[in-house]
N, C-alpha and C positions, 0 to 999 in steps of 0.2 A: 503495499500499499504506499502510495505517496503521503509524505507529510504535507497537509495543507498549511496556507499561510495564515488562514483565519480559523479560529477555535471552533468547535461545535456550537459554544454559547453565543459568539458573534454571528455565526451562520443562521441559528435559529431567531435571531433578533433582528433580521432585515429582510427586506422585499427580495424575492427571486435568488436565494443564495446560489442557484445553479449558473448565475452569471460569472461566478468567481473560482469554480472548482475545476473547469477544464474537463478532460477525459470524454469529449465528445466523439460520436463516430466518425472515423477517418483523422481524428486527431494524429499529427506525427509524433513519434516517439524516438528519441535518440539519447545516447549517453553523452551529455555535455563535456566530459572529460576528454572524449574522442573527438571533438570537432576543434577546428582553429578559430571560428569566429561565431559568436553569439549574437544575433540580431534580434531585437524586440520590436515587433510591427504594432503600431498604435494606430487605433482610430479614436479620435478624442471626443466621444459620445458614449452613451449608453450601450451596453452589450447588444442589446436587441436591434439596435440601428448598425452598430458596427459589423456584426455578424451578416448583414444583409449587404455588405459593400462588395461588390465584385472586384475591385482593384486589388483589394487586401489578399482575398482568395488566390487570384492570380499570382500575386508575389510571393505568398506563403508556399504556394505549390512550386513556383518556379525556384526559390531559395533553398527549398528542403531537397530537392533533386540532386544537390551536391552534397557529397558525404563531408565536407570539411565545413558546411555551415548548418547551424540550428536556428532556423526562424520560429520564433514564438510570439504569441499575442497578447496584447494588453489593451483594455478598455477604460474610460472613465468611470470609476466608481460612483454610484448612484449617490443621491444627495443624503440617503441615510447612513450609508458607510462612511463617506468622506469625513465626518466629524469623528467617528470611532477610530479611524487610522491615524489621525493627527492627535487623538487624545493619548492612544496607547503607543504612538511612534512606530506604527506598522509601515514599512517602506512598500511603495507600489510593486507589485509582483506580477509576473507572466502567468498565463493559464496553464501552460504545458508543465513546467517544472515547479512552479509556485516560487521560484527564485526572485530576489529583488531586482528590478530592472537596472539600479545603479552598477550592478555587477556585470552587466553586458558591455559587448564591444560598441555596439550600435542602438540608437533608438530611433527608429524610423516613423514619423508620424505624417499621416495623409491629411492634407488639408482640402476637405471636400466644399466647405461653405464658411464665409466669413464670420458668422455667428458662433463657431467653434473656438475663436482665438482664445478666450478665456480660458477654455477647457485645456488648451494646449499648456498654460500656465499652471493650471491644476495638475496635469499630469507630472510636469517637471518638479513642482513642488512635493508632490506626494512622493514621488520616486527619490526625493531628497538629492536632487541634482540643481547646481544653481541656475537660476532663472537665466542670468546672460551668459552667453557664449565666452566672453572676456574672462569670467570669473572661473571657468572650468579648468581642471588640472590633468594631468595624465592619469589619474584614477577614474575619471568621469567618461561615460560613454559619448561617442560622437553623437550628436543630435543632427539628424537630417530629415528636410521636409520635401514633400511631393504632393502631386495632385493638382487640380484645376487652380487652385488659390495661389499657388507657387508661381503661375503667370504674373502676379505681382507680389513678390514675397516681401517688399520693403517694411510694411508696418511690423514684420515679425524678425527683421533682419537681426535685431540684437539677441535674440533668443536661440537661434540656430547656427550651429558650426557650418552647415552647408544645405544647399537646397538641388534636388535633382529636376531639372525642367523637362518634361516630356514623358515618354513612355517607357516603363521600366524595364523591358526585356532586353533593351540594346546595350545600356553602358553598365549596368549594376555589377555583372560579374567582373568586367574590367576594376571598377571600384574596389570591389572586395579583394582582388588579387593584388592590388596596389596596398592594400591595407596590410594583407598577409606579409608581403615582402617587407614593408616598413617597419612592421612589429618584430620580423625574423631579424632583420638589420640593427634593431634597438633604437629605431628612429623615434622622434619626437611627435608630439600631437600637432605642431604646426608643420613639420616635414611632412605629414600625412596629408595634411589640407593643401599644401603645395602641390603633392603629386595629384590629389583628387582635383585642384582646379584645371589640371591639364586634360582631365577625362572629359569627352564630349558630353555637354548637357549638365555639368556641374558648375553651380554658382557658389562661391564662398564669401559671403557678406563682409567679412572684417578685411577682404583684400581689396577693397573700393572706398573712395573717399566721396561724399557729396558734398558740394557747396551751392549755396542758395543766394539768390539776388534779394534786392531790398524788398520787392513786392511778395516775397515768399516763394516764388517758383523756383525750380532747380536751376543753377547756372551751369553746373558740370557735374558728370558723374564720370569719375577716372580710377583706373586700378592703381593701387600703391604698392603691388608685389609683382615681381616679373614673371611669376607663373600664372597669373591671372590675364585673360584677354579681354579687350575692350567689349566685346559683346558673347553672349552665351546663346548658342542656337538649340532649340529642342530637339529632343530626340523622339524619332518615331519609326515604327516598323513598316517597311516598305511592302514586304510581302507577307501577308497575315498568316499564311499556311507555315511559313518557316519558322514560327515559335509554337511551342506546346501551349496546351490549354490545362485546366483543371481536371485532373483524371479522377480524383476521389475528394469533392467537396466536402467541407466540414458540416454535419449536421448537428445542431444545437438540442439539447434536452428540453429547452422551452420554446413558446412560440416567438419567432422574430418577425420583423416587418416584412421581409421578403422569404417566406419560408417554402422555397421552391428550387429547383434546378434554373440557374441563369445560363442560358446559351448566348454568348456575343456573337452575332452574326456580321458585324461590320464595324468600323469605326470612322469616323467623321461624317460630313453631311454636305449634300450639294446645294442646299437650299439658299443659303446665304441670307438669312434673317439678320437685319442689321442690328438688332437688340441682343443677339445670341452670341455670347462667349465661345460656347462650346462648339458651335458651327464654324468658328473661326479658327480657334487653337487646334482642333483635332483635324484640319485639313491636312491633306487631301482624303476623300472617302475611299477607304480600302475595304475590299469584302474578303469573308472567308469561302472557300470553294465550298461545294454543295456536299462533296465526300468527306471533307473534314468536319462539317457540322453534324453529317449523320453518325459518324464514328463517335464523336463526343457527347452527342446527345444520347445515345444508346449506353455509352459508358457510365456517364453520371448518374443516369436514371437508376441503372442497375445497381450502382456503388452506394447509393444513397437511400434508396426507398422511397423518395418523394414521389408525390402523385400529381405534381405539375411542373412544366417547363416554360419558362418564360424566354422569349426571343427577344435579347437586348440590343438596342442601336437608338441612334437619334431619331431616325426617320425609317421605320421597318419598311415602309412601303417602296423605298428606293432600292432595296435589296434585290438584285437583278434575279436571283434564283429562288425568291419567296414563295412562289406557287408550288415549285417542286419540293421544297423542304417541308411546307407545310402539308401537303399530299402524303408525304413520306412518313410524317410523325402521325398523321391520322391513321394511315394504313398499318404503319408499325405497332402502334399502342392500341389499336381499335379492340375494345372489350376488355382492356388491362386497367381501367379506371385513372388514367392519365389526362389530366386537363392540358391544354396549350393555352398559354397566355400571349396576347399579340399586343403590347404598347407601343405607342408612337406610330399608329397606322394613320394613312389618310382614308377617308370614309368613301370609299368607291365600291362598284359593283362587286369586284373580287374579294375586297377586305370584308364586305358584309356577308358574302357568300361563306367565306371561310369562318367568321365568327359565329354564324348561325350553325356551323357544324360542331364548333368546340365549346360554344358557352350555352349555358341556360338563359334563353332570351328574356324569360319572365323575371329573372332574378338581376340580371346584368343593365348596366345602364352603358350609353355610348359617349365618348369624349370628344368633343371637338375643340380645337384651339384657334378661333379666328384672330385673337390677340387684340383686335380693334374694332370699333363697331362701325365705322364706315369704310368703304372702298378706297378713298382718298388717303385715309391713314394706313390702311393696310398697303398701298402701294409706297408710301413714306417708309414704312418698315420692311419692305421687300417681303412680306409674307407669301405672295403667289398664291393666294387663294381669291376667287370672287364669290360674291354673294350668291351668284347663280350656282356654284358648285357646292357652296354650302347647303343651300336649300335643296338642291337635288339630293344631295348625300341624305340629308335629314328625312327627304321624302321616301328615298328607297329604304332607309333604316326602318321608318315607320310602317312602310308596306310589308317589311319582312318580320313584324311583330314586337319590335321595340316601342317602349313608350316613356323611357327616361333617358334623359340627355344632359350631359354636364358640358357647360361652355367655359372656357377659360379666356380672360381678357387682360389687359395690361392697361391701367391709367397714368397718366403723366408722361407719354411719350411725346418726342420733339414735335413742335407743330400742332399739338393736339387743341381742337376748339372745342366749345360747347355742343357744337352739332356733333363731332366725333364722340364725345361723352354718351350724349343722348342716344347715338346710333346703338350702344349696347342693348339698351332697352328695347329699341325698335327691331333689331335683328333677333332678339330672343322672342318678341312677339310675333315675328314673320315665321319662325320655327313652329311655334305652338299654331298658328294659323295653318300652317301646311299639314300638321297632324289632324286638324278639325276639318280638314278639305276632303279628307279619307271618308267615304260612306261610313255611317256610325255602325253598321253591322261588320265592318271589316275592321274596326279599331279595337285595340287591346286595353278598355277602360280609359281612364283620364290620362292625359300627358303631363308629364314632371320635368320642367325645365330649371336647372339651377345653373345660375350665371355666377362666377367668381372673378374678382379682379384682384390681381396683385398690383403692387405700385412699381414703377420703371425705375430701375437702378442703372446708370452708366456704367459698363464694365470694360477694362483694359482689352486691347486688341479686338474692338468692335468700332465700327463706323460711328457709334455713338458716344465714344469716350471723350469726345469734346463737348458733349451736350450738358446743358444746364438740367440741373435736378430739382423737382419741386421741394417746397418746405413741407414740414409736416401738415400745417394749415391748410396748405393748397391741395395737398392729396386728400384729406378729408372733405374739403369743400367740392371737389371733384366726385368723390364717391357719393356725396349728398345729392348732387346734381342727377347722378345716374339713378340713385333710388327714388328721387321724386319722380323721374320719367317712368319708372317702372310702375309706380302707383298709378299712372294714367292709362294703362295699357288695359285693353278690353279682356285679355285672359289673365289678369293679374293674378288670380287664385292659381293658375297652374305654373306661375313663375316665381322663383326664388331668387334674391340676389345677396350677395356676402362680399366681404372684402377684407385683405389682409390688413395688419396692424401697421399703421403710418410711422410710429416711433422706431420700430424695429427697423423699417425700411431706411430711414434717414441713416441710423447708425451703420447700417449695411452699405450705403452709399459712402460713408467716410471711410471704411475699412477696405472697401472695393478699389478705390482709387487713391488711398494714403500713402504717404512717404514714410521714413524712418522717424520722423516726430511724433507719428501716432502710436508708436510702440509705447511710450511713456504713459499714454491715456489707457491703453490696453492693460499695462501693468497696475496703475493707480486703481482702475475699475475692479481688476481682479482682488488686488489687496483690500478693496472694501466690500468684497461679497459678491462680485459679479461672476457668475458660473452657469452654465447650461442656458446662454442666452436665447438659442433657438427655440426653447421650452417656454412659451407664452406664460405659464405659471411662475416660473423662476426669473423671467427677464426683470431687471431693475433699471428702468431709464433714469430714474433720479440719481443712481450711483454713477452712471455713465456721464450725466450731464454735470455733475459735480467734478468728476474726472477730467473733463475737458477744461473745466474752468480752472481747477487747480494747476494743470500742465500749461494753461495759456493757449491752447490750440483752439483756433476758430472754426467750427463745424462748417460755416458757410464758404470757406475758402475751398474745402474738398467737394461740396454738393452743389450751391446754387451759383457758383461764380462761374462766368463765361471764359472760356478757354481759346486762346488763338491757336492757329493751325501750325505756328512754328514754336509752340512750347514744349520744352524738353518734360516728358512724364516720367515717373519714377521707375516705369519698366521698360523705358525705351532701350535699355541695354540687353534686352531679351529678344532674340530673333525666332518669332513663333512660326514663321513661314509666310505669313501674311504681310506684305510690305507696308509701311507707313503711307506711302503714296497710294496705293490702293485703297486704303482705308479713308484716306482724304477725298479720293474721287467718290466713293461710296456715300460720304457724309454730304458732299454736293449734291448727290443725286438724290437723296433723302429730302433734302431742303426743296429740290425742285419737283419731288414726287414723281421720280422717274425710276421705272422697275428695271433690275439687272436679272437676265435669264440665269437659269440654274447652271450647274457645271457640266451637266450632260448636254444642255442646248448649246451653249457657246462658253468658251474659256474667257473669263473676265481679267485674266491676267494677275490675279491675286499674288503670285510668288510661289505658291505651293508646288509648282511643277518642278523647282528645284530640288525636292525630295527624291524626285525619279521613281515615282510608284504611284499606285492608285488610278483614280477616275481620270487623272491628266493624261493618261497614257492608254485608256481602254480601246479609243477609236484608231490607234497608231499600228 
C-alpha cells in the first residue's frame, strides 16, 4: 500500500477525497529511484476540471513513454483542504507517489484561462516553492508554463522560470535531454536556463528587459543574455499522424466535467473569426488521418470502459473525413451502448442526420453560435454565417424533432450599435417563429430558446488586439438593452436570456493584454484571499480592485484605452505564425465590415504557411 500524504482523518473531513488519492485506472506507476527526471504536471484548478483537460492527458502519456522520465499530476486543492494544508504544514503533493512537488525536477503548469492566475500562486505557495523565480535556488523545481495563455506570458513572467510556447510534442524531449546533460555535468540552474533558451519555443523571462515610455506603453523589449533570441517562435506539429496519442487515458473514480474518451480529430481552424485567439494561434489547420483516428478510438474505448466518445476540435464540421469517421464509429459500436458526442458542429443537413443517429433528440438541445445579432456585425467579426443559414439550420432541426436551442452571442464587440444589440432578441424571435411555422401536428411540444451573451475581451494575436474594451457599466447597459428587447417579443415565454458577469470580464481583459506590471496586482490579490476566481461563488472583485489601487495600476490603461497600430505589445516578441501585418489588415477589414474568405476558399497570407504543413498545402 502507498502511504497517502493526507491522513484518514483529513480525508474523511473534506469533500471528494478521491481528488487526492490517485490510483485511478490507467495511472502510470514507476519507481522514482529508477528515473532521471521527475516532472509534476499541474492544472491549476480543481481535480474535476483538470482531469477533463486533453492537453495534460496527451503530455502525461507522452512523457511517461520515456523510461527516464516519471510524469505525475497535481491539481489545486479545493477550498476545504487548502486551509488544512496550511495549518498542518502539509506540502502540496502529486497523486501518483504522494511525494511533495518541491522535491521534483520540474513543475509544469498549464495556463488554460486567465482567471486561474491566482491559483498558480496557490500551487507554488502550497508546494513551498518561492513565488518569484528570482528567489529560487538549486533545490527548487524548474517552474515551466504552457498552454493558450502562454501566448501572453508577461503578467506571470516573475513567477515562472520559463515558458513553452506552442505544442508540446515537438521540443519537450530536447528540453529534458538538456536538463539531464546539465545535471550530469554538475551545471547550475542558470546554466540550464541558458541551454533551455536555445531550444525552439522556449522563453526565459529573466533573460529579457522591458523599458517603458512616459505614457506607460512599452519602449523596448530586449534580451539581456546571449543565449536568448529577440523573438520566440511557437512550436507546432506539422504532420499530426507523426506523433502518438493517448493510448490509455486516465479514468477517475469520481464524475469529472468531461467523463468520456476525447478523440482530437484536428488542430487549428480555417474560419478566421476576428475575436478568436485559438483560431489564430493554432493555425494552420492540420488533420489526423481516418485510419489513425479509427485505431485510437477503438483502443481508448477498450482501455477505459467509457461509454461515450467526443470528437474534439475547434470546428468539427471542417474535418474533411468527418462523415467516414462518424459512420465508422456508428457501425463499430452499434449495440454496445457507446454514445458519440459532436461538439463544435455547424448545423447543416449532414450534422443533423448524424446527431439524430447518435443523440436522444427528446433529451438534447442544439447549439448555434451566431456571436452577433445582426448580419452587419457578423461581417465585422468575420463569422461567415448568414441569417438565412441560421434559420434554415433551425428549421431543419425542428423538422427533425428538436425543440430546444441554445444560442451564444458576444456583447461589446468593435463597432457594435444598439441595432446590433437588439438584433440578438430579434434573431431569437425569428428562430422561435421558424418553429411555430411548422404545422402543429408535426411539432414536438413548445420550443425553448436560451440565448446567452458573454462580454467581449480583446485577446493577443487577434485582429481585435487593438480594440477598445467596454467598461463594466457599459457591458451591463448593453445587456439591459438586449433584455428589454426580449420583453417586447411576441414569443417571449419561449425565450430566455442570460449573460456573463461583467466584473469578471473586465479583470480578464486586464490579464489578457497585461504586461509585467500586472504581476504585482496578481500577487497582491492572492495574498489578500483571491483564489478560484473563475468560480463565481469565490470571485472577490473588491479584493482585486483594492490590489489595483495598492499597486498603482490603472485598469483603463489595459482595457478601454485606444491603441495605435505601431504600439509595441507585451507579446510582440512571440512569433505565433500569424504576422502583425496580417492582423492589421484584418483589423482594417473589420472596421470596414469586409469579410475574409476561409482558408480553404482562399489563402489570406496570414503567415502560417511558413510552418510547412496543414491546410496551406492541401491543394498542392
